[in-house]
Every structure is written in structure tokens, then in C-alpha cells.
N, C-alpha and C positions, 0 to 999 in steps of 0.2 A: 385747246380750251382756248376760248377770248371772252372778257370780263365786258360788258357795256356797261358804262357808266351816264347814266342819265341826272342830271344836274337839274333840277327844277326850283322854280320859285313860285310857292303858292301866296294867294290873296290873303293879306292879313285877315286874324281870325277863323281861319278855316282849317288849323293843323291838324283837329281831333278829324274832323271829318275826313281830309283828306289821308292821315294814318288809315281809319277804319274802311275807307274806300279801296287803298292800295293791299289791304288787308282780305279784301274777300276779293281781288284779282287774283292774289295766289292760284287759287281753283284756273284762273284762264292760263296761267305759265305754267301749272302742271298739267295743262292738255297740249302745249305746243311744244313738237319736235324737235328734239334737240335743246330743248332748256333744261340745266341741270340747278337750278335755284338761286334765290334771289334775297337779299337785305337791304332794308330801308333805313336810311341813316338821315338822323337831324340835324344840321350843325347848331351847338351850343351859343354861339355867339352870332349865332343871325337866325333865330327860328322859323322864319319863314323859308329859307334854304334844306334843300336837301337834296342827298345823292341817292339814286336807286340806282343798285349794282347787281347785275344780273348775270350769269354765267351761261354761255352758250357750248354748245360741242363743236361749233364750225361759226365762223360772221355770216355766211350764207342763212344759217338757220335764222339767222334775226333778220339778215335786212330782206333777206327772200323769203323765206319761209314764214315765218312770222309777221313779219310787216304786210305781205302779200295775203294774209290769211283773215277771215273774219272774226279770229282771236284779235287782232289787233284794233280793230272795230269795238269788240268788246270792252278791250282796257280802257282806250280813250274814253268810251263812255262811262266809265265808273271813273275817272279820275279827271279827264280833260276842263269840268268846270270848275274845278280847282286852282287853275294855272294863273297866276298873275301874268305871266310872258312863255313863250314857246320853251320847252325845257332843249339846254344843251346835250348832246347826247357823242360819245365819242366810245370808240373799242380799244381795247389794251389785249396784248397776249403777255402771257408769264413769262419772266426772263430767266426764272426757274423755278423748284416748285416751292409750293408755300411752305413755310417753316411754320410749327407751331410749339408754343410754347407750354 
């Protein structure tokens, strides 16, 4: 499993509509093969900065499957108008199993 971390800076004043758009996009990611879930976090010190964490079974599920599918266009149509700048996307592999408290 890998985690995609997309750091997104939105335009000032559009936080609520961006969050609603990502909520609608949940349905897009549910249809994406290999997508295991997502979470959107907002920075408390910098409220125009978000991290979207998406879990994928494999890197290729995101970089080839999702990015090369019509689902990517659906996702971008919902959210890209909110972007202040292009998102920064990185992929991470777990070093060990998640620890729950």
C-alpha cells in the first residue's frame, strides 16, 4: 500500500467550497480501482493549505490507472478552480504497520 500526499493551496476565501468539492469527489475515488480511502486535512496555522492523503494499493493504481482515466478529469473539474497554485504530490510507503491508540 502507498499513500499519496497532495499538498494543496487554495485561493483565499474558498475553503468551504473547496471542502464541499472534495466531499463530492469522494464518489469519484470510490470508483477508482485500487483506491483504499482518503482524508482531507487543513493546516491550522495556514488555513489555505490542505493535505489530501489518498491510500492506493499500488503506485501504478494512482499514477497510471487513475491519472490515465476519465476519473482524473472528473476530480480536477470539481476542485481545480479552487487551486491558488498547482498541488505538490508525493508518494509514501509505510515503514511499518499503522499503530492505533
